[in-house]
N, C-alpha and C positions, 0 to 999 in steps of 0.2 A: 724862465729858466734866471741861472745865475750868469756872472760873467764870462770871460772869455777863457778862464781857465778852469772850468768845471770838467771838461772831457781829459785834459791832461792829469788833475787831481784824481778823477775817478782811475784813470790807469794807472797812477803810482799807487793809491789805495789797492787796487786789486794786484799787483804786484810786487809789495811788499807788507800786506795786512793778510786779506783774503777776499773772498767775493762779496758782491756788494748784494745784498738779499733787498733792498729798498732804498729809496733817497726820501728824506721830508722836507717836503717841498711848503715855501711862506706863500700865504696868497696876501699880506701886507708885509711891505719890507724898506722901512725907514732907514736912510742913510746907504747900505748895501742890502742886497742880496743873500740872504744865508742860508743855504741850504745844508740837509745833515744827512753823512752817507753812512748808512748803517752796514756793518759787516755781521753775518751772522756767524753762531758761535758754531766749533768743530770739536772733534774730539782733542786736536792739540791747543785750539785756543776754546776752551768751556766758556765762553763770554762772549758778550755783544762787544763792537768795537764802534764807537760814533765818533765819526771824523766831518768837520766842518769844510765848505767851500764858499768863497764870496767874500770872506774877510780880507783876503788878500785882491779885492779887485780893484781896491784901493791903498795907496799906499800910507800907511803909519808916518809921524816923526821919528826917523833912527834914534835907536837910544845911544846918547851921548853924540849925536848930530851925525852917525854912521847909514849915509843915503845908503850903504848895499845892503843895511837890515832895516828895510821898511814894509816888507811880506812876511804874514804868517797867516797860519789856519791852525786851530784846538782839537783838541780828541780828547775823550774818556771811555771807559769801559762800563758795563754793566753787565752785573750776574746775569747767567741764563734764564734765571726767574724773576726778572726784573719786569713788572708791566709794561707791554709796551703797545695797548689796544690805546687809542685815542680816546676811548670812554673813559679806559683808567686815568688817564691824564688829567682828567676834570679835580685828581684829588693831586691837591700840590705834593705831595708824600712821595707820588710816581713820577711827576712833571719835573720836578727842581735841576735836575742834570741836564736835563734838554736846555731849560729855560736858560741856564747861568752860560750853555755853549752860545744862547745867541747874546746874551746881554755882554758877556765879554769880547764876543764878534763885533761889537758897536762902540765899545768904548773909547777904544783909540779915536776913531773917525769923528764921536760925536763930543768928545773933552780935547781934540786938536793933540794929541800925545801917543805916547807907544805903552805896548805892551811887550814885554820878553821875560827871558829866563829869571825866576827869583820874584818876581815882581807879586806881589798880593793885592787883592781886592778885598774890603771887608763887604757883609752883608750888611751896609746901612752905617748910621753914625748917632749912638755907639752901636758895635755890631750885634746884629740878632741871630740867632740859629737861622739856618739855611732854609729850613723844614721841621715840621712837629715830630718827625724822624729820625732827629740827630741835633746835636750840640754843638755839631760844627759851622764855623760862622764866616769863615773867608776862604778866598780860592786863592790859589798860586800857582802860577807856570812855572813847567819844570822839562825837560827830557823828556820825552815817552820811553817808559820802561819795559814796557811787555811788547816790543817792536823790533826789530832790526834798526841800527843805527845808518841804514841806508836809506829808512822812511824818512829821516830827520831834515832830511833836504831835499827839494825840488826844484831843477833849474830849468826855468821857462824860456828864456833866450838870455843873451849877454847884457842884457840889464837888469833882469829881474830873478832873483830865487825866492822862493817860497819857504819858511823853516815852519816845522810842525813843533808844537808845543803840547803837552797833557796837563791838564788843570787837576790839580787834588784839593779837595777840601779840608781844611784844618779846623782844630780846634783853638781854641784862643790862647792858651798856652804854646801851642807849637809857633805861633806866630811871631809870639815873644822871644822863644828860642831863637827862630831866624833873624831878629831882627838883631839879638844879642850875640849870636855866636855864626849866623849866615845861613845862607840856603842849602849849601854842601853837608853841614852838621844836621840840619833836620834831614837830609835826603839820605845820609849815610843811615841813619836811624831808620829810615824806613825800610832801605834795604836790610837790614840787621833783621826787620822785626816781620819781612815776605809782604810789605805792604806796596802798593803801585796804582796808577790811576782806575785800577777796579773799584768801583764806589763800593765802599761796606759801612754800612750805617750803623755798627753795631763794633766798629774799632776799639782799639783803644787809643787813649795821648801817647803818641811815644815822646813827650817831654816830660812825662810824670815821674819822678825820682822811683817812686814804690813801685811802677812800673818797670823801667828801664835797667834797674840793678840787676836783675838779673841777663843779662847781656853784656 
């Protein structure tokens, strides 16, 4: 099992996202044990929501040295049609979103750093596509867009508050846009394009001038 927060996180997910249909437990867990809670699709939310627990079992280095911002967990959403059988996950085209939840959950502990809003992590140097079914090559942390703001934070005790971030796969030119104009500009474009943390391997880049001129 994960650390002491798993039950609190489970209750938080069910209160603000939906009923958990299952938990993906790890067999081997370097650094921290990362479980992934899976909320099934509903009529109101016709997609699956995946939320980690375990990343917050250890403190990160707080952003800008802020000791009260040292704990977080991650989430993303998958279309209802996304293959969820373990046999299908042998194909990296189906597994990469889950892999990245695990990679990023360990990243701040492995490198003694932090992950926070607007931070981007490329897939290698130079960045390579996340999988063969997408040209996106980087992940960025953002505030979740498909849930209530009440989900964004979970108070564990007077010394510990967990923040929940979504992870967004980005194209290379979107990373450049974020670096030049900031994460808020990029996310404003996501909102206008009706994009969110729901993985869409067919979406267009919001940094493309030929595409963006129509908004």
